[in-house]
N, C-alpha and C positions, 0 to 999 in steps of 0.2 A: 504494500500500500504506500501511497505517498504520505504527505503530512496528515496525521490524524485519520488514517485509514481511508484516504481519498481514493477514488477510482480515476485513473488517467484516461483521456480519450485514446491516446496512442503512446505505446512504448516503442522506441527505436533502438535497435541494437547496432552499435558501430558509430564511430566518429571519423570515418574517412570521408572522402568526397561525397559519397552517397548519404551517409548519416547526417552530414552538415546540411546538404541540400534538402533532405526530407524534413528535418526539424525546422529549418528556416521557413519552408513553404507551409507546413502545418501550423506553425505559430502565427504566420501572416494571416491564415484563415481563421484565427481565433481558437484553435484547438488547444486543449490542455495536453502538452506533449513533454515527454522526458526521454533523454538519451542515456544509454549505458555503454561504456567503453572500457575494455580490459587494459589498454595502454594508459600511460600516465598523461597522455595528451592527444590532440587531434592528429590526423594525417593518414590513418589506416595503413595501407601497404607502403606508403611513403614515410611512415613513422618507423616501420620495422626494417625495411630493406635499405640499409646504409652501407652495403658492401662497396668496395672500391669500384668505380666506374658505373654505378647504378644510374640509369637515366631512362627517360620515356622514349618509346619508338613512334609516338604521334607528335607532329610538330607542336612546339610549345604554345604558339599563339592560337592553336585550335584545341589544345588540351586545357580548356579553361571554361568556366561557367558563362552562360549567356543570359542569366536571369536579371542582370543589372548592368545597364549601359555605363554607369559611372565606374563600376568595378572594372569593366573592360578598359576604360580610359586611364584609370589611375595606376593599374599594375603594368609594369614594363618587363617583358621577358628579355633575357640577355642572349640566349643561344637558340639556334634552330631547333635543337632537341634539348629540353631542359634536364639538368641533372637532378638527382634526388633532393639535394639540399634546397634547390630553388622551388621545386614543387611543394616541398614540406613548408617552406616559408610562405608560399602562396596560400596554402590551405590554412595556415595559422593566421594569415592576414584576413582571410574570409571569416574565420571564427571570431576575430576581434572586431572587424568592421561591422558585422551584423550581430555582435554581442551574443554569440551562440554558446560560449563555454558554460555560462550560468545554467543552461538547460541540460547539462550532462553530469553524470557521475563518472569520474575517471578512476582507473585502478580497480575496476569491479568486473568480475567475470560472470557471464550468464551461464548457469549450470543446466537449468531445465525450464521448460515452459509447458503449461498444460491448459487445455480449454475446458471450461466448466459449461456444460450444455444447458443447465438450468438457468444460470445467470447470464449466459452469453458473454463471458469474460475470460480473458487470458490471465493466468497467474504466472509471473516470471520470477524465478528464484535465482539469487546471485550470491557471490562470495566476494567480500572486500579483500583484495589481495594482501594488503599489509597486516590487517588485524584478524583475518579469517572470519570476520563477522558475517552472519548470514542475513540477507535482506529479501523482502518479497514485495513485488509490485503487482497491482491489478490494473488491467486496462481493457478497453473495448476492442482495440486493434493492436496487433503486434507486427512490427516491420523489421525484417532481418536485413539490415544494410551491412552484412558481414563480409562482403568482398569476395572476389573470385580467386584471388591469389593471396590468401590469408593463412590457411593452415599449411604449415610446411611439411614436406615429405621427409621423414627422418629414418632412412634405412639404418638398420643395426648390423654392423659387421661382427663376425665372431672375433672375440678377443679385444673388442673396442675399449672395454673398461681397463684393460692392462696397459693401454698406450700411455707413455709418460709425457708426451707432448700435449699441445693444445688442440682442441677440436672446435671448429667454428661452422655455423650454418649461415649461408649467405642471407637467408630470409629472416634471421634474427642476429644480425651482425652486431657484436658488442662494441661499445665506444672504445673499450680498452684493448681491443685486438691489436697485437703487435707482431708484424711479420717481417719487419725490416732485417735484412741480412740473414734470414733463416732458410732452412731447407723445407720447402712447402710442397704439399701434394694437393691437387684439386680433383675431386671426383665429380664428373658431369661436364657436358659440353653443350648445354642448351643455351637459351637466350641470356640467362644470368651469367653463366661461365664465360660466354663470348664477350660480354661487357667487362667482366672482372679480370680475366686472364691477362690481357695486355697491361692492365694497371698493376696487378700483383707482380708480374714479371719484372717491372721496373724497380720494385722494392726488395726483392728476395735475392739470396745468394744462389739458390737453385730451385727450379720449379719442375715438378713432374705432374703432367696432366694424365688422368686415367679416363679414357674415352670408351664409351660403349657404342654410341651411334654418331657417325659423322653427319654434320648438318650443312645445308646450304646457308651461306651467309651473304648478305647484301651490304655494301658500304652505306653507312648513314650519311656520310659527307657532312658531319656536324660542323658548325662554325658560329662565330658571333654574328648576331643580327645587326644590320646597320640602323642608324636612327631613322633614316628615310623609310626603310622596309617596315619598321615597327609602326611608324606613324601612318603609312598608307594602309596597312592592315587594320589598324584601329579605326581609321576613317571608313573603311569599307566593311566593318564587322556586320552591320545589319544584313547587307546583301550576301556577304560571304557565308554567314550562318544559315540564311534561308536556302542558299544553294546546297550547302553540305547536308542539311536536313533531308534533302531529296536524293542523296547518293547512297549506294549500297553499303558502303562502310562508314557513312557519315563523315567522309574524309575525301578531300580532293586529291586523287592520285593521278591527276592529269590524264584522264582516261582517253586512250585513242579510240575513236568511234568506228574504226574499220574492223571487220572480222578478219581472222587469220588468212582466209582464202583470198582476200583482197591484196595480199602482199606476195611478192616473190620471196623465196627463202632468203635471198641476199638482202632484200629490203627489210625483212623482218629481223634478221641478225643485226642490221644497222640500228633499227629501232631499239632493240634490246641493249646494244652497246651504249646508245645515248642515255638510256634510262639507268644503266649501271653507273655512268659518270654523274648523273643527276643525284643518285642516291635515294634511299628511303623506299617506302612502299609504292612509289611510282612504278617500280619494277613490275608490279602486278597489273599495271594498266596498259600493257603493250598492245593488246588487242581486245576487242569486245568480248570474245568467247574464251578468254584465257583459262578461267578456272574450270570450264567444262570440256575443253578441247585438248586431248593429249599431245597433238602435234606441236603447238607453240610451247607447251610445257617441256617437251623433249628438247627443243632447240635451246630454251633457256637453261635447261640442265647441262647441256653440252657446253654452253657458253660459260657457265659458272665453273665447270670442271676445268676448262681451258685457263680460266683466271687463276685457279688454284695451282695449276701446272706452271704458270708464269711466275707466281709469287713464291711458292714454297720450294726452296733449293734442295733440301735433302730428300732423295727418292723414297726412303722408307717412311718418313713423316708424311710426305705427299700422298703416298698410297693409303695410309691410315686416315688422312683427312678428307679423302675423296668420297663423297656421299654415295651410298648404294640405294637409298630409298627414292621414291618419286619426290619431286620438289614441293608439290602442293600438299603433301601429307601433313606438314607442320606449319605453324606460324613461322614466318621467315625472320630469323634474328637479324638485327642491324648491328654493324660493327664499326669499330675504328681500329685498324691495324691488328685484327685478330690473327689472320694467317701469317702476316709478317712476323709476329711474335715468335713463331716456331723456327725462324731463321737464327734466333739467338742461341749461342752455344750452351747457355745455362738453362735452357728450356727443353725438357725431354717429354716424349709422348708415348703412352703405352695403350695398346688396344686391349681393353678387358673383354671385348667381344671374342677375341682370339684366345687370350689366356685370362680367364676370370680371376678375381681376387679370392684367395683362399681364406685369409684372415688378417687381422691386425696383430702386430707383435708389440712388445713394449717400445720398440725402436722405430716402428713404421708399418709397412705393408708387405705381405708376402703373397705372391701369385701362385696359382696352381702348378706352374712349371718350376717352382722353387726359387724364382728370382725374388730378391729382397730389395726394398727401397727404404733407406733410412730417412726419417722425416722428423723435423721439430714441431711441425704443425700440419694438420689435415683440415681441408676446407670441403664441406659438402655443398656443392652447387646442384642440388638434386630436386629443385623445383617444389611444387605444391600438390596437395590433394585438391586440385582446382575445381572451381564451380560449385562443388557440393560439400567439401570437407568442413568448411566453417559452419555450415548449417547443420550437418549431421553430427558434429561434435557437441551440439546442444541436445539434451534429451527432450525432444518435442513430442507431446502427446495430444492427439486430436480427439475427434468423436470416438466414443466407446473405447477410449484408451489406446487407439491406433498409434503406433510409433513411426514417425517419419523416417528415422535413420534405417530402421529395419525394412520399411517399405521400399525405400530407394535402393537399398543393398540388393533386395530380391528382384525388383522389377526395373531397376534403373530409375533415374530421376524424372518420373512422370510429373507433369505440371500443365497449367493452362496459361498461355501467354508468357511463360517464364516468370510469372508473377505470383501464382497461387496454386494450391494443391487441394484436390477434392478430399473432404473429410477433415480439413483443418480450416474452419471458418475464420474470417477476419484476420488471416495470417497472410503476409505478403513478403516475397523475397525480391530484393532489388538486384537487377542484372543477373538473375539466376539462370540455371539451365533452362533451355527452351526459349531464350530471348537472344537478341543479337550480341549483347554483352561484349566479351573480349574480341569478337569478330567485327567490332565497330570502334569508332572513337568513343571510349568509355564515358567521357564527360557528357556527350550527347545522349547516350543510352541512359545514364544516371538521371539526367534532368527529365527526359521523357518519362521514365519510370516513376520518379518521385512525384512528378506532377499528376500522373495518371492515378497513383495511389491516393494522393491528396484529394483529387476530384471525386474518387469513390467514397472516401470518408465524409466529404462534404455532402455528397448526394444522400448517403445513408442517414446522416444526422437530419438533413432537411426533410426527409420522408419518414423519419422515425422508424427506420428499419433496424433490425437487430443483428442480422447475420448475412454474410455473402460468401459463397464458395462456388467453385466450378462444378458443373455437372460431370459425372464420371465419363459420360460419352464424349462430351466436348473436350475433356482433358485427353482422352485416348486419341481422338482425331488430331488434336494439336501435336501431341508427341510423335505420332506417326508422320504428320506432315513435315515436321522439322527433320526427321530422318530421311524422308523422301527427297527433300530439297538437297540435303547433304550428299545423298547417293548420286545425284545428277552431276556432282562436281568430283574433283579428285581428292577432296579432303578425307572421304570415308572409304576410299577404295581398299580392296583386300591387300593385306601386307602393310598397310599404314599402321603406325603406332604413334600416338601423340596424346598429350594431356587433354586435347579436345575430345578424345575418345575414352579418356580415363585409363589408357594403357600403362601409365607410369605407376599406378597404384595396384599392387597385387590383390586379386580378388574383386576388383571393381568391375561392374558389368560394362561390357563394351557398348557404348551408345554415344553417338555424336550429339554433343550437348548444346550446340549453338544454332540459332535461327540465322541462316545466311541471307542477308538483305535487309538492312536497317530501314530503307525507304518503304518497302512493301510491308514490313512489320508494323511500322507506325500507322500506315493506312488501315491495316487490319484492326489494330487496336482502336483507332478512331471510329471505324465503322461499327465495331462491337459496342462501343460506348453510345454512339448515336442511335443504335437500335435498342437502347434500354438495357445494355449489358447482356447481349446474347451469349448463351452458353453458361451463364451464372445462375445459381439458385439464390434468390433474394427472399428474406423472411423478416 
């Protein structure tokens, strides 16, 4: 309960970009809202991920809120792709500017939440981290703004407890981490590692990278923004935002409007080369049918492999770094000097696909072939239990005591609009599975979601309605449709392994979790609302 056993209109879990946006909008609507955050401050994924080289892969001027014109004017981004510290500062600025901190309890973990069918209320149970004090909140609605990349994946190696050195996880990078002049190992070569490895290599005496899967990497071409660029973008924000809201990724990737067959192969290679030089996700905009047509995918794969051959001098390292999977299987990491780093003599590369890790020893790592690597420090860059992990780590009970974590484990993350789940009335997930989420500019998805949820809450109060949840049938149709859209692209093809599919977490059901196409998604959401919330049960 709140003060004196109050019932809140809405409890929001999380104080990252989504939690801040949701609380601000609900408060503006006059709702009694309270936020709960496990960290000591705001920032979400940008609070935790302080590893060397952490930055966003969406251009900074577009990775920002659009709900306030003055906010857009007063904040000035410095680089084409913002580093963690700058995004963290921005989210803190937003919290201060709109006086949002007072609406949150920080340093408090949400343990469980259960729906009381008689009272139509959610009871949320928390633990205050420092004192272990238990608290309870009652609310009509519960919003999980818990993030897509929040729950870190923590593999346990045999013998890990015996290791005498330090172990760090990139997703929980400690302030006091000290790697200067040390012998360091990194496990993982996904997006995080690709950002971190070049930075780590500069500091350490020796670096060994343990790679399971070679990935395609596209240059970010990050640089400082000029004063003129920043001002002209600020001036054009209203038009720019309107345009991006109508794009499949909610991001301008300079889409070429020709289909692949309109090019000769030579012309297409030239287009790919230009986009490689330009950097960033524009690489995916080389032709209109790129994600559904294997031919342009094949040519871009060849092109990237040629670049690896040009850059990486050592034939053994080059062979290990050359990807074997299709390019569209995974989110393409953006890099600065990733492959170049392997030309340094003090950087070694080990394929654990060929010779897996046997165990950790007190002094480092031993492989199955008996090779030993002595380390002072081991860094796990092993990603996240993405999309679902932060939700399922809360013990959520719906109608008749149904358990959400159990249901999603057995059936995959079924949902409607990526916003809500049948059997869990008045519960909303922000940018959850079944929505465009991380396959879009997250800031756009977050604002669209938080506005949509706020509209529902407002409508419910105005009509004196007590509960809203999706019908089982509409939920099943939605989940099937998300899969069908993905199957038409290369993302979910056989042989693909990615966190989009849940493949990085042992025992997680294989299901493509993202709705591909932000623009069509928004249109569907708007049509559903305009039709009186089609597919929902209102009571």
